[in-house]
C-alpha positions as CSV (number, residue, x, y, z in Angstrom):
1,X,-134.6,61.1,-46.8
2,X,-132.9,59.4,-49.7
3,X,-129.5,60.8,-50.6
4,X,-127.7,60.0,-53.9
5,X,-124.0,60.6,-54.4
6,X,-123.5,60.6,-58.2
7,X,-121.6,62.1,-61.1
8,X,-123.0,63.2,-64.5
9,X,-126.2,61.6,-65.8
10,X,-124.2,59.1,-67.8
11,X,-122.8,55.6,-67.1
12,X,-123.7,54.1,-63.7
13,X,-124.9,57.4,-62.2
14,X,-127.7,57.8,-64.8
15,X,-129.0,54.3,-64.0
16,X,-129.9,55.2,-60.4
17,X,-131.1,58.7,-61.3
18,X,-133.6,57.3,-63.8
19,X,-134.8,54.7,-61.3
20,X,-135.4,57.4,-58.7
21,X,-137.3,59.6,-61.1
22,X,-139.4,56.6,-62.5
23,X,-140.5,55.9,-58.9
24,X,-141.2,59.6,-58.2
25,X,-139.0,59.4,-55.1
26,X,-137.7,62.6,-53.5
27,X,-133.9,62.5,-52.9
28,X,-131.1,64.8,-52.0
29,X,-128.5,65.1,-54.8
30,X,-124.8,65.1,-54.0
31,X,-122.8,65.8,-57.1
32,X,-119.3,64.2,-57.1
33,X,-117.0,65.6,-59.8
34,X,-115.0,62.5,-60.9
35,X,-112.7,64.6,-63.1
36,X,-111.6,66.6,-60.1
37,X,-111.1,63.2,-58.2
38,X,-113.7,64.1,-55.6
39,X,-114.6,60.4,-55.3
40,X,-111.2,59.9,-53.6
41,X,-111.5,62.6,-51.0
42,X,-111.8,61.5,-47.4
43,X,-115.3,62.9,-47.0
44,X,-116.6,60.7,-49.8
45,X,-114.5,57.6,-48.8
46,X,-116.2,57.8,-45.5
47,X,-119.5,57.1,-47.4
48,X,-118.1,54.6,-49.9
49,X,-114.6,53.3,-49.1
50,X,-114.1,52.0,-52.7
51,X,-114.2,55.6,-54.0
52,X,-116.7,55.0,-56.8
53,X,-120.1,56.3,-57.6
54,X,-123.1,56.1,-57.3
55,X,-123.8,55.5,-53.6
56,X,-127.3,55.7,-52.1
57,X,-127.9,56.6,-48.4
58,X,-131.3,55.6,-47.1
59,X,-132.0,56.5,-43.4
60,X,-128.3,56.2,-42.7
61,X,-127.8,52.9,-44.5
62,X,-125.5,53.1,-47.5
63,X,-126.2,50.9,-50.6
64,X,-123.6,50.7,-53.4
65,X,-123.3,49.2,-57.0
66,X,-125.8,50.8,-59.4
67,X,-127.7,47.6,-60.3
68,X,-128.0,46.6,-56.7
69,X,-129.2,50.1,-55.7
70,X,-131.9,49.9,-58.3
71,X,-133.1,46.5,-57.1
72,X,-133.0,47.8,-53.6
73,X,-135.1,50.8,-54.5
74,X,-137.6,48.6,-56.3
75,X,-137.9,46.3,-53.3
76,X,-138.0,49.1,-50.8
77,X,-140.4,51.3,-52.7
78,X,-142.4,48.8,-54.8
79,X,-144.8,51.1,-56.5
80,X,-144.6,51.5,-59.4
81,X,-142.8,48.2,-60.0
82,X,-139.8,48.2,-62.3
83,X,-139.6,44.4,-62.5
84,X,-141.6,42.1,-64.9
85,X,-144.5,40.3,-63.3
86,X,-143.5,36.8,-64.4
87,X,-140.6,34.8,-63.0
88,X,-139.3,34.4,-66.6
89,X,-139.4,38.1,-67.2
90,X,-137.5,38.8,-64.0
91,X,-134.9,36.2,-65.0
92,X,-134.5,37.8,-68.5
93,X,-134.2,41.2,-66.8
94,X,-131.4,40.0,-64.5
95,X,-129.6,38.0,-67.2
96,X,-129.3,41.0,-69.5
97,X,-128.5,43.4,-66.7
98,X,-125.6,41.1,-65.7
99,X,-124.4,41.0,-69.2
100,X,-124.4,44.8,-69.3
101,X,-122.6,45.0,-66.0
102,X,-120.0,42.4,-66.8
103,X,-119.3,43.0,-70.5
104,X,-121.1,45.7,-72.3
105,X,-120.5,48.4,-69.7
106,X,-116.9,47.7,-68.8
107,X,-115.6,47.4,-72.4
108,X,-117.5,50.5,-73.5
109,X,-115.9,52.2,-70.4
110,X,-112.4,51.2,-71.6
111,X,-113.0,53.1,-74.8
112,X,-114.4,56.1,-72.8
113,X,-111.4,56.1,-70.5
114,X,-109.0,56.3,-73.5
115,X,-111.0,59.0,-75.3
116,X,-112.0,61.2,-72.4
117,X,-109.8,60.6,-69.4
118,X,-106.4,60.0,-71.0
119,X,-106.1,63.6,-72.3
120,X,-106.9,64.8,-68.7
121,X,-104.2,62.5,-67.2
122,X,-101.7,63.6,-69.8
123,X,-102.5,67.3,-69.0
124,X,-102.0,66.8,-65.3
125,X,-98.5,65.3,-65.8
126,X,-96.7,62.4,-64.2
127,X,-96.1,63.9,-60.7
128,X,-99.6,65.1,-60.1
129,X,-101.1,61.9,-61.5
130,X,-98.8,59.8,-59.3
131,X,-100.2,61.7,-56.3
132,X,-103.8,61.2,-57.5
133,X,-103.3,57.5,-58.2
134,X,-101.9,57.0,-54.7
135,X,-105.3,58.1,-53.3
136,X,-107.3,55.6,-55.4
137,X,-108.5,52.8,-53.0
138,X,-109.2,50.0,-55.6
139,X,-106.3,48.3,-57.3
140,X,-108.0,47.8,-60.6
141,X,-108.8,51.6,-60.7
142,X,-105.2,52.4,-59.8
143,X,-104.1,50.3,-62.8
144,X,-106.6,52.0,-65.2
145,X,-105.4,55.5,-64.1
146,X,-101.8,54.4,-64.4
147,X,-102.5,53.0,-67.9
148,X,-104.0,56.2,-69.2
149,X,-101.5,58.3,-67.5
150,X,-98.8,56.4,-69.4
151,X,-99.0,55.0,-72.9
152,X,-102.8,54.3,-72.7
153,X,-104.6,51.1,-73.6
154,X,-102.8,49.2,-76.4
155,X,-104.3,48.7,-79.8
156,X,-105.0,45.1,-78.9
157,X,-106.8,46.1,-75.7
158,X,-108.9,48.7,-77.6
159,X,-109.6,46.1,-80.3
160,X,-110.8,43.6,-77.7
161,X,-113.1,46.3,-76.2
162,X,-114.4,47.0,-79.7
163,X,-115.2,43.3,-80.2
164,X,-117.1,43.1,-77.0
165,X,-119.1,46.3,-77.7
166,X,-120.0,44.9,-81.1
167,X,-121.1,41.6,-79.5
168,X,-123.3,43.7,-77.1
169,X,-124.8,45.6,-80.0
170,X,-125.6,42.3,-81.8
171,X,-127.2,40.8,-78.7
172,X,-129.2,43.9,-77.9
173,X,-130.5,44.2,-81.4
174,X,-131.6,40.5,-81.4
175,X,-133.4,41.0,-78.0
176,X,-135.2,44.1,-79.3
177,X,-136.1,42.4,-82.5
178,X,-138.3,40.0,-80.5
179,X,-139.5,42.3,-77.7
180,X,-140.5,45.9,-77.1
181,X,-138.2,46.1,-74.1
182,X,-135.1,44.2,-73.0
183,X,-136.9,41.8,-70.7
184,X,-140.1,41.4,-72.8
185,X,-143.2,43.5,-73.2
186,X,-142.7,45.6,-70.1
187,X,-140.2,48.3,-69.4
188,X,-137.9,47.3,-66.5
189,X,-134.7,47.7,-64.7
190,X,-132.7,46.1,-67.5
191,X,-133.8,48.9,-69.8
192,X,-132.5,51.4,-67.3
193,X,-129.2,49.4,-67.0
194,X,-128.8,49.4,-70.8
195,X,-129.2,53.1,-70.9
196,X,-125.9,53.5,-69.1
197,X,-124.2,52.3,-72.4
198,X,-126.5,52.7,-75.3
199,X,-127.1,56.5,-75.8
200,X,-123.5,57.1,-76.9
201,X,-123.3,54.2,-79.3
202,X,-124.6,55.9,-82.4
203,X,-122.0,58.7,-81.9
204,X,-119.1,56.6,-80.7
205,X,-119.7,53.6,-83.0
206,X,-121.7,54.7,-86.0
207,X,-120.3,51.7,-87.9
208,X,-122.3,49.5,-85.5
209,X,-125.4,51.4,-84.5
210,X,-127.5,53.4,-86.9
211,X,-131.1,53.4,-88.2
212,X,-130.0,51.3,-91.2
213,X,-128.0,48.7,-89.2
214,X,-129.8,48.5,-85.9
215,X,-133.4,49.8,-86.3
216,X,-134.6,48.1,-83.2
217,X,-131.9,49.7,-81.0
218,X,-132.7,53.1,-82.5
219,X,-136.5,52.6,-81.9
220,X,-135.7,51.6,-78.3
221,X,-133.5,54.6,-77.8
222,X,-136.2,56.9,-79.1
223,X,-138.7,55.3,-76.6
224,X,-136.2,55.7,-73.8
225,X,-135.4,59.3,-74.5
226,X,-139.1,60.1,-74.6
227,X,-139.7,58.9,-71.0
228,X,-140.1,61.8,-68.5
229,X,-137.9,60.1,-66.0
230,X,-135.1,59.8,-68.5
231,X,-135.5,63.5,-69.4
232,X,-135.4,64.5,-65.8
233,X,-132.3,62.4,-65.2
234,X,-130.5,64.0,-68.2
235,X,-131.3,67.4,-66.8
236,X,-129.1,66.8,-63.7
237,X,-125.7,68.6,-63.5
238,X,-123.2,67.8,-66.2
239,X,-119.9,69.5,-65.5
240,X,-117.6,67.5,-67.8
241,X,-117.2,70.3,-70.3
242,X,-116.7,72.9,-67.6
243,X,-114.1,70.8,-65.8
244,X,-112.1,70.0,-69.0
245,X,-112.1,73.6,-70.0
246,X,-110.8,74.6,-66.5
247,X,-108.0,72.0,-67.0
248,X,-107.1,73.6,-70.4
249,X,-108.6,70.9,-72.5
């Protein structure tokens, strides 16, 4: 039995949820509440010592990193395939997925940490946050939490993130101007990877993404949202609002 440890159907968690539903695979869902720091508890660290989600367990073997998980699922359960048939198509799929993983996703995440997680860190206060940060296994994550628990990302850091997000929007619109999907004519894992970033762009960056400015991204988003697998993924638990209200936010 497949087991998926995941958070809300956003960011990297939604990537693997969509892949599982596209393939029609049965799996046991384990919700990990990131805002309650459940990813740093010993029982989860025993599954993924880095303390990040998602993590997939398949017959006792744990696979991590969302894009790697999706390639693993497509190799292990090849029907229906979520890779293009041609070598060129697969290269395009992996090239764009890497760009999402290395740039588009992380810089969008920086803005998200500032907007969503900084108020939570401020509410918890310095002593409680210091205890929380001490439990974070990865140094870069400790630094992020310390940053938002303090003064937050600087204007220069947020401006840098904004420039990279704008570059990602430009590149994505250019790709979708030429192709129906991000790797060519066929829907693939790179479309799923892009969905971890793209749905929030019209709301978070309306100056960059709109029907007038980026008609191809908006067309692609409509096609993605219409997919049954995406709808099933979005129907998975989302406790962000509930958790923030419980924290008094």
